[in-house]
C-alpha angles and dihedrals in degrees: 000000000000114000111235121234109220112220134196119203118203120184133130091217114082092207091053091051091050092051091052091047090051092049091048090052089061090063113064093202091062122084121183104224094181145337128220134193095211142014096259092055088048091053089057092047092053088062090056102041138045105235127193099175133027125201105196134177116222105210103062134138123261095008124018122224097256093050089047094055089048089060092060114092094201108015120191120231110310133208114185119214118195146141091226119081094189091080093065097101092049089052090050091052088059091052093242117183092230146340117230116200112211128273093039128171128238088250092056090046091053091050090054092048090050089056090052092048091050090054091050091053094045115047113222112255115253107241098188107038113173091246095047124080119245091209144048136210129248126191117211137141090013089299134104117223128197109220121196115216089226091057097049111104103176145323129225130200112240108177109277089352135070121220107219116195119192134164087262108033147012107223131185109198121181091247131125114248092241091054091051091048089056089062093062128085111239091222091067106030136045136188110237099171137016087259103035139067118180139191110250091212093056097057111122100171141004117200125164109311097344138078127199119224113183089334092309113124113226124184122238110220117227090233091055103038099087093051091043093055091043091053088053091050092244 
C-alpha cells in the first residue's frame, strides 16, 4: 500500500490554495492534511497534524513564508510558491526542495514534488558530525594553515597551484586544483567554472553568467551552469 505524504498548503490567496489542492489531487501519494491562509494559522495546524511537505507562499501578511520557515526548529520538506523570483537565494539558504514561480504548470509542480520525494527517500548527509572535523589543513610557505569550511569563500586554479581565498587569508598551496576539490564536502561547495569552486553559503548574487562571492565577481562556465542552477534548486 502506498504511503501517503501529508501536505500543508499555506497561501493568503484562496485561488492559489485551490490550485495547489487540485494539483495535489492529481498525485495519489499526496494527501492535503490542511490549508492555511497565513503563517500563524499554519503554526497552529502543525500542532494538530503530522506534515511531511509544506507548500508555502512567500509574500504573505503578518509573517512572510521565509520568516515562517525560519521559526520551525525541524521543518519538513519545503516547496516555496511565489510570484517574485528575487527570493530564490533566500529559499536556497533554507535548503528548500524547490521554488515554484507563479503561475506554474502541473508539470512543473510534479517536478518539484519529485524532488521532495527524493529527499525523503535519501536522508541528507550530515556535514558536521560531532566526530568529523569542520576544517582541513593546507601547507604553504613552509607553514600549515587550518582552514574552516565556513570561512572558505572560493578557490581558483592557478597552474600547479590553487589560490584559496578565505575570510582570513589568501593562500597559494602547491596543490593541483582537482586535489583541492577532493578536500571539500559536496554539500557545501560547488564547481561553477573549470577554474573556480565556490561556497554555496557565501553567494550574494547570481546574474547572467556570473556569481558574486563577498563582492568578488566569479564567472559561471557554460558547461557548469545547468548543474549549478540545479544544485541551487533553481
